[in-house]
C-alpha positions as CSV (number, residue, x, y, z in Angstrom):
1,M,2.9,-6.3,-12.3
2,D,3.6,-8.7,-9.7
3,V,0.8,-10.8,-8.6
4,D,1.4,-13.6,-6.1
5,Q,-1.7,-16.0,-5.6
6,P,-2.1,-17.6,-2.4
7,V,-2.8,-21.3,-2.1
8,L,-6.2,-22.1,-0.4
9,G,-6.6,-25.8,-0.5
10,G,-5.6,-25.7,-4.4
11,I,-8.7,-23.6,-5.1
12,E,-8.7,-19.8,-5.7
13,T,-11.6,-18.3,-3.6
14,E,-14.3,-16.0,-5.0
15,L,-13.3,-13.6,-2.4
16,Y,-9.8,-13.5,-3.6
17,K,-10.7,-13.1,-7.1
18,E,-13.1,-10.1,-6.2
19,S,-10.5,-8.5,-3.9
20,R,-7.9,-8.7,-6.7
21,Y,-10.1,-7.5,-9.5
22,H,-11.1,-4.4,-7.2
23,G,-7.6,-3.8,-6.1
24,R,-6.4,-3.7,-9.8
25,R,-9.3,-1.3,-10.7
26,V,-8.0,1.0,-8.0
27,L,-4.4,0.8,-8.9
28,D,-5.2,1.3,-12.7
29,D,-7.0,4.3,-11.7
30,L,-4.2,5.9,-9.7
31,K,-1.8,5.1,-12.5
32,E,-3.9,6.9,-15.0
33,K,-4.5,10.1,-13.0
34,S,-0.7,10.0,-12.1
35,K,0.0,9.7,-16.0
36,K,-2.1,12.7,-16.7
37,A,-0.3,14.7,-13.9
38,G,2.9,14.0,-15.6
39,M,4.2,11.5,-12.9
40,D,5.6,8.1,-13.8
41,I,4.6,5.8,-11.1
42,R,4.7,1.7,-10.9
43,T,1.8,0.0,-8.8
44,F,2.1,-3.6,-7.4
45,M,-0.4,-6.0,-6.3
46,K,1.2,-8.5,-4.0
47,T,-0.1,-11.2,-1.4
48,G,1.5,-11.4,2.0
49,E,2.4,-9.3,5.0
50,A,2.3,-6.0,3.9
51,A,5.2,-4.2,5.7
52,S,7.5,-7.1,4.6
53,E,6.4,-6.8,1.0
54,I,6.9,-3.3,0.7
55,I,10.3,-3.2,2.6
56,E,11.2,-6.0,0.2
57,L,10.4,-3.7,-2.9
58,S,12.1,-0.5,-1.5
59,K,15.3,-1.9,-2.4
60,D,14.6,-1.3,-5.9
61,Y,13.2,2.2,-5.6
62,D,14.2,5.9,-4.9
63,L,10.9,6.8,-2.9
64,I,7.9,5.2,-1.2
65,I,4.7,7.1,-0.8
66,M,2.3,5.7,1.4
67,G,-1.2,6.7,3.0
68,T,-2.0,6.4,6.5
69,R,-5.1,5.6,8.3
70,G,-4.5,7.8,11.4
71,R,-5.4,5.2,14.1
72,N,-5.3,6.7,17.7
73,P,-2.0,5.6,19.5
74,I,-3.3,2.8,21.5
75,A,-4.8,1.0,18.4
76,S,-1.4,1.5,16.6
77,L,0.3,0.1,19.7
78,V,-1.8,-3.0,19.7
79,L,-2.3,-3.6,15.9
80,G,1.1,-2.3,14.6
81,S,1.2,0.1,11.8
82,V,2.3,-0.9,8.3
83,A,3.3,2.8,7.4
84,E,5.2,2.9,10.6
85,N,7.1,-0.3,9.9
86,V,7.7,0.8,6.4
87,A,8.9,4.2,7.4
88,R,11.6,2.6,9.8
89,K,12.9,-0.3,7.9
90,A,12.5,0.7,4.1
91,C,15.8,1.1,2.2
92,C,14.6,4.2,0.7
93,P,13.0,7.5,1.9
94,V,9.2,7.2,2.8
95,M,6.7,9.9,2.5
96,L,3.4,9.3,4.5
97,I,0.5,11.1,3.8
98,R,-2.7,11.5,5.9
99,E,-6.0,13.2,5.7
100,K,-6.6,16.6,7.2
101,S,-7.2,16.3,11.1
102,E,-10.5,17.6,12.4
103,G,-10.6,21.3,12.8
104,C,-8.0,21.9,10.0
105,E,-10.6,22.9,7.5
106,K,-10.3,26.5,6.0
């Protein structure tokens, strides 16, 4: 597992510690569920600009699977989209997964 720690005036903040702890729990849970389903996945927790970090990691992998938040087009234009940036620039295929749109329930 690669974990980069930001330098915050030489002191690691409680917020950083807490977010890292909860993030690790989410990733460990995902890895355990994937293992039970017969999938071998790798999880990473890194600090930095999300799209750049993922694009850099893509050089060593066969596939990236990412979720999307489903922002509206104007919000994506203004805020940018990590998933869109990764899909355009990654060195391997990228699969984007989103929740069902409203009105798609069976």
